[in-house]
matplotlib code that plots the C-alpha trace (Angstrom):
import matplotlib.pyplot as plt

x = [0.0, 1.5, 2.6, 1.2, 4.5, 4.3, 0.7, 1.6, 4.6, 2.3, -0.4, 2.2, 3.6, 0.0, -0.7, 2.5, 1.7, -1.7, -0.3, 2.2, -0.4, -2.5, 0.6, 1.3, -2.3, -2.2, 0.9, -0.8, -4.0, -2.1, -0.2, -3.6, -5.1, -2.1, -1.7, -5.4, -5.0, -1.9, -3.8, -6.8, -4.7, -1.9, 0.5, 3.8, 5.6, 3.0, 3.3, 7.1, 6.5, 4.3, 6.9, 9.7, 7.7, 7.0, 10.4, 9.2, 6.2, 8.6, 10.7, 7.6, 6.7, 10.1, 9.9, 6.5, 7.7, 10.5, 8.2, 5.9, 8.9, 10.1, 6.6, 6.4, 9.9, 9.4, 5.9, 5.6, 1.9, -1.0, -4.6, -5.8, -2.4, -0.8, -3.6, -3.0, 0.7, -0.2, -2.9, -0.7, 2.0, -0.6, -2.2, 1.3, 1.9, -1.5, -0.7, 2.6, 1.0, -1.5, 1.4, 2.8, -0.5, -0.3, 3.2, 2.1, -0.9, 1.6, 3.8, 0.7, -0.3, 3.1, 2.6, -0.8, -0.1, -3.4, -6.5, -8.3, -11.4, -13.8, -12.6, -14.5, -12.2, -15.2, -15.5, -11.9, -12.3, -15.5, -13.8, -10.8, -12.9, -14.8, -11.6, -9.8, -12.8, -13.0, -9.3, -9.7, -12.6, -10.8, -8.0, -10.4, -12.0, -8.5, -7.5, -10.9, -11.3, -14.7, -15.8, -19.1, -17.4, -15.1, -18.1, -19.9, -16.9, -16.4, -19.8, -18.2, -16.0, -18.9, -19.9, -16.3, -16.0, -19.2, -17.9, -14.6, -16.2, -18.5, -15.7, -13.5, -16.4, -16.8, -13.0, -13.0, -15.9, -14.0, -11.0, -13.2, -14.7, -11.1, -11.8, -8.8, -5.6, -4.4, -1.5, -4.1, -6.4, -3.8, -2.8, -6.4, -7.6, -4.6, -5.3, -9.0, -7.8, -5.3, -7.9, -10.3, -7.5, -7.3, -10.7, -9.5, -6.7, -9.0, -11.3, -8.3, -7.6, -11.2, -10.9, -7.7, -9.5, -12.3, -9.9, -7.9, -11.1, -13.0, -10.3, -12.4, -10.7, -12.8, -11.6, -10.6, -12.9, -11.8, -9.3, -11.6, -11.1, -8.0, -8.1, -6.3, -6.2, -5.2, -4.0, -3.0, -3.1, -6.7, -8.6, -10.1, -8.4, -6.0, -7.0, -10.7, -9.8, -7.8, -10.6, -13.2, -11.1, -10.3, -14.0, -15.0, -13.1, -15.9, -13.7, -15.6, -12.4, -11.2, -12.2, -10.8, -11.0, -9.3, -8.5, -6.5, -4.1, -6.1, -9.4, -11.1, -13.9, -14.1, -12.4, -15.1, -12.5, -12.0, -15.7, -16.1, -13.2, -14.3, -17.8, -16.3, -14.6, -17.9, -17.4, -19.9, -18.0, -20.4, -21.5, -18.0, -17.0, -13.4, -12.4, -9.3, -7.3, -8.7, -12.2, -11.5, -13.3, -11.1, -8.0, -5.8, -7.1, -5.7, -3.0, -1.8, -1.5, -0.7, 0.7, -0.1, 1.8, 5.3, 3.9, 1.8, 4.6, 5.3, 1.8, 2.5, 6.0, 5.5, 3.4, 2.7, 4.9, 2.0, 1.1, 2.7, 3.3, 3.6, 4.6, 2.7, 3.4, 2.7, 1.7, -0.9, -3.5, -5.2, -2.0, -1.5, -1.1, -2.0, -4.9, -7.7, -5.8, -2.8, -4.9, -6.9, -3.8, -2.5, -5.7, -5.5, -2.0, -2.9, -6.0, -4.0, -1.3, -3.9, -5.7, -2.6, -1.0, -4.1, -4.7, -1.1, -1.3, -4.6, -3.3, -0.1, -2.1, -4.4, -1.5, 0.4, -2.7, -3.2, 0.5, 0.6, -2.3]
y = [0.0, 3.4, 5.6, 9.2, 10.5, 8.4, 9.4, 13.0, 12.5, 10.7, 13.4, 16.1, 14.5, 13.9, 17.6, 18.5, 16.4, 17.9, 21.4, 20.9, 19.7, 22.8, 25.0, 23.4, 23.7, 27.4, 27.8, 25.9, 27.9, 31.1, 29.9, 29.1, 32.4, 34.3, 32.5, 33.2, 36.8, 37.1, 35.6, 37.9, 41.1, 40.1, 40.6, 39.2, 39.9, 37.9, 34.9, 34.9, 35.0, 31.9, 30.0, 30.9, 30.1, 26.6, 25.5, 26.4, 24.1, 21.3, 21.9, 21.7, 18.4, 17.0, 18.2, 16.7, 13.4, 13.3, 14.0, 11.1, 8.8, 9.8, 9.4, 5.8, 5.0, 6.6, 5.4, 2.3, 3.1, 0.7, 1.0, 4.7, 6.3, 4.1, 5.2, 8.8, 8.5, 6.8, 9.2, 12.2, 10.9, 10.6, 14.0, 15.6, 14.2, 15.6, 19.0, 19.1, 18.2, 21.0, 23.4, 22.2, 23.1, 26.6, 26.9, 25.6, 28.0, 30.8, 29.6, 29.4, 33.0, 34.2, 32.7, 34.3, 37.8, 39.7, 37.6, 37.9, 40.2, 37.4, 35.2, 35.8, 36.3, 35.6, 32.0, 31.2, 32.9, 30.9, 27.6, 28.7, 29.8, 26.4, 24.4, 26.3, 26.1, 22.3, 21.9, 24.0, 22.0, 18.7, 19.8, 21.0, 17.5, 16.0, 18.2, 17.7, 14.1, 14.9, 12.1, 13.7, 17.0, 14.9, 13.2, 16.5, 18.1, 15.5, 16.6, 19.8, 18.0, 17.4, 21.0, 22.1, 19.4, 20.7, 24.3, 23.3, 21.4, 24.2, 26.7, 24.5, 24.1, 27.8, 28.4, 25.9, 27.7, 31.0, 29.4, 28.1, 31.5, 33.0, 35.1, 33.6, 32.2, 28.6, 30.0, 31.3, 28.3, 25.8, 27.8, 28.7, 25.1, 24.0, 26.5, 25.3, 21.7, 22.4, 24.2, 21.3, 18.9, 20.7, 19.2, 15.8, 16.0, 17.5, 14.5, 12.2, 13.9, 13.4, 9.7, 9.5, 11.3, 8.8, 6.0, 7.5, 7.8, 4.7, 2.3, 1.6, 2.3, 3.9, 2.9, 5.8, 6.5, 5.2, 2.7, -0.2, 0.3, 0.8, 3.9, 4.2, 7.4, 7.7, 11.2, 12.6, 16.1, 16.5, 13.5, 13.2, 10.0, 7.7, 8.3, 7.8, 4.5, 3.3, 4.2, 2.4, -0.7, -0.8, -0.3, -3.1, -5.5, -5.0, -5.2, -4.1, -3.5, -0.9, 2.6, 3.8, 7.3, 9.6, 13.2, 15.7, 18.6, 20.7, 19.0, 19.5, 17.6, 13.9, 12.8, 11.4, 9.0, 7.5, 7.2, 5.3, 3.0, 2.1, 1.4, -1.0, -2.7, -2.9, 0.2, 3.0, 6.1, 8.7, 9.6, 10.1, 13.8, 15.1, 16.7, 18.3, 16.6, 19.2, 17.9, 14.3, 13.6, 12.5, 13.0, 12.6, 9.1, 7.6, 5.1, 4.8, 7.6, 6.6, 9.3, 8.9, 12.0, 13.1, 16.4, 14.6, 13.9, 17.7, 18.2, 16.0, 17.1, 16.0, 12.9, 11.5, 8.6, 6.1, 7.1, 5.2, 7.0, 4.9, 6.3, 4.9, 7.7, 6.9, 8.4, 11.1, 9.3, 12.5, 13.6, 10.4, 11.2, 8.8, 6.8, 5.1, 1.8, 3.4, 5.4, 2.4, 0.4, 3.0, 2.9, -0.9, -0.8, 1.6, -0.5, -3.7, -2.0, -0.8, -4.1, -6.1, -3.5, -2.9, -6.6, -7.0, -4.1, -5.3, -8.8, -7.4, -5.2, -8.1, -10.4, -7.9, -7.4, -11.1, -11.8, -8.9, -10.4]
z = [0.0, -1.0, 1.9, 2.1, 0.9, -2.3, -2.8, -2.6, -5.0, -7.5, -7.3, -7.7, -10.9, -12.2, -11.8, -13.4, -16.5, -16.8, -16.3, -19.1, -21.5, -20.8, -21.3, -24.6, -25.7, -24.9, -27.1, -30.0, -29.7, -29.8, -32.9, -34.6, -33.7, -34.9, -38.2, -39.0, -38.0, -40.2, -43.1, -42.7, -42.1, -44.5, -41.6, -42.8, -39.5, -37.6, -40.1, -39.5, -35.8, -35.9, -38.0, -35.6, -32.5, -33.8, -32.5, -29.0, -29.4, -30.6, -27.5, -25.3, -26.9, -26.1, -22.5, -22.0, -23.6, -21.0, -18.1, -19.2, -19.4, -16.0, -14.6, -15.9, -14.6, -11.2, -10.3, -12.5, -12.8, -13.4, -14.5, -14.5, -13.9, -16.7, -19.1, -18.0, -19.0, -22.3, -23.3, -22.4, -24.7, -27.5, -26.8, -26.8, -30.3, -31.5, -30.2, -31.8, -35.1, -34.7, -34.1, -37.5, -39.1, -37.8, -39.2, -42.5, -42.7, -42.1, -44.9, -47.2, -46.1, -47.2, -50.7, -50.9, -49.8, -49.7, -49.9, -53.3, -52.9, -53.9, -51.0, -47.7, -44.7, -42.4, -43.6, -42.7, -39.4, -38.7, -39.4, -37.3, -34.3, -34.3, -34.6, -31.8, -29.5, -30.2, -29.4, -26.2, -25.0, -25.7, -23.4, -20.8, -20.9, -20.4, -17.5, -15.7, -16.7, -18.2, -20.5, -21.3, -22.4, -24.6, -26.2, -26.8, -28.2, -30.9, -32.5, -33.7, -36.2, -38.7, -38.7, -39.5, -42.2, -43.9, -43.7, -45.2, -48.0, -48.9, -48.9, -51.1, -53.6, -53.8, -54.2, -57.1, -58.7, -58.4, -60.1, -62.9, -63.4, -63.5, -60.3, -58.6, -60.1, -59.5, -57.5, -55.0, -55.1, -53.8, -50.7, -49.9, -50.1, -48.1, -45.4, -45.2, -45.0, -42.3, -40.2, -40.7, -39.7, -36.3, -35.5, -36.6, -34.1, -31.5, -32.0, -31.5, -28.2, -27.1, -27.9, -25.8, -23.0, -23.1, -23.1, -20.2, -18.1, -19.0, -20.3, -23.4, -26.6, -29.3, -32.7, -34.8, -37.7, -41.0, -39.7, -40.6, -44.3, -46.5, -48.7, -52.0, -54.0, -57.7, -58.7, -62.1, -63.6, -64.7, -63.3, -66.7, -68.2, -66.4, -62.8, -63.7, -65.5, -62.4, -60.0, -62.1, -62.5, -58.8, -57.8, -60.2, -57.9, -55.4, -52.3, -49.2, -47.2, -49.7, -50.6, -54.0, -55.2, -57.8, -58.1, -60.2, -59.6, -62.0, -62.7, -66.0, -67.9, -68.3, -71.5, -74.0, -75.5, -72.0, -71.4, -74.7, -74.1, -70.6, -71.8, -74.3, -71.2, -69.3, -67.1, -67.1, -65.9, -67.2, -63.7, -62.4, -62.2, -62.0, -58.7, -57.2, -54.4, -52.0, -52.7, -51.6, -48.3, -45.5, -47.7, -44.6, -44.0, -47.2, -46.7, -50.3, -52.8, -56.4, -58.7, -62.3, -63.4, -62.5, -61.0, -58.4, -55.9, -55.8, -54.6, -51.6, -50.5, -46.8, -46.5, -43.1, -42.2, -42.5, -46.1, -49.0, -52.2, -55.5, -58.8, -61.7, -64.2, -67.8, -71.1, -71.2, -73.3, -74.3, -76.2, -78.1, -81.8, -84.7, -86.1, -84.1, -83.9, -82.3, -79.8, -78.9, -78.4, -76.0, -74.0, -74.0, -72.7, -69.9, -69.0, -68.7, -66.7, -64.1, -64.0, -63.1, -60.8, -58.9, -58.3, -57.2, -54.8, -53.3, -52.8, -51.3, -48.8, -47.9, -47.5, -45.3, -43.1, -42.7, -42.0, -39.4, -37.3]

ax = plt.figure().add_subplot(projection="3d")
ax.plot(x, y, z, "-o")
ax.set_aspect("equal")
plt.show()
């Protein structure tokens, strides 16, 4: 039975861990507020400040990591205190990632300069306010061990996701109407996605809080399926072929999707060829990578154009990138037979490679159990 002195020491260290998490969250919240303010006000000095202060958040993460390790070694905790240490380590990682989002938003703001007049500042602020409030409440739930608050807080994620999707749709329309250039579209959609990702991380924190309190692990959304994304330049030809072939395999454990760096219209030649192969793709519509729901949940991204990898310069460690670059079928010159042969070659390539990939994933999953 622990002595009063040991109990006091344990409680002191528990309070210290909680206090450090709250301190780190304060720093991350400030980074988020400042990067959004810098974006809205075109305040370059503030964007640089957020980028420079990210090192402090990284240092705070290392400090908290050390404290958790010391806590485990010193107290050799079990049950609730062990879950506290484990969840604190996980929450620490989530906060550090959110700090990286704030830094990235600042870098995107520098690229943008002043916001185009067509783009509503209020919509970015609305998403940011909801995201920051959700993060704040998640940490309050952690510090107070409030499972009900954690559960309520998670509901905000869907609202932010809907706002982000609506904003991205409008931004794409502005781009199509030549109201904003592509150089502005990319940073704007990236900023919206980063702000929405804050709520994903906040949800993860809520799940950790609920595990810490109840000992019941809530499975993260999306982990029950394997997601594969095909990306090319226009999402009009090869990526649509690959998605259709993959979906025709009818694999319930997989979600296949496609997107383009600069989406245009579906290629009629591709529609005709795929119909010949028994695939009706007339209802598929090209979309940008920023329009893919739950983009950050994809485990495999397959680039069908050399430019694709540049669009994903910093993939998370768990995401696998595969390069299946090939001929741009829309630019094949020659008679109908030569063009048809090129489509046939691409079709056979996708059919064999997708099957090999799927079997490799299933085999890896089976072997890892």
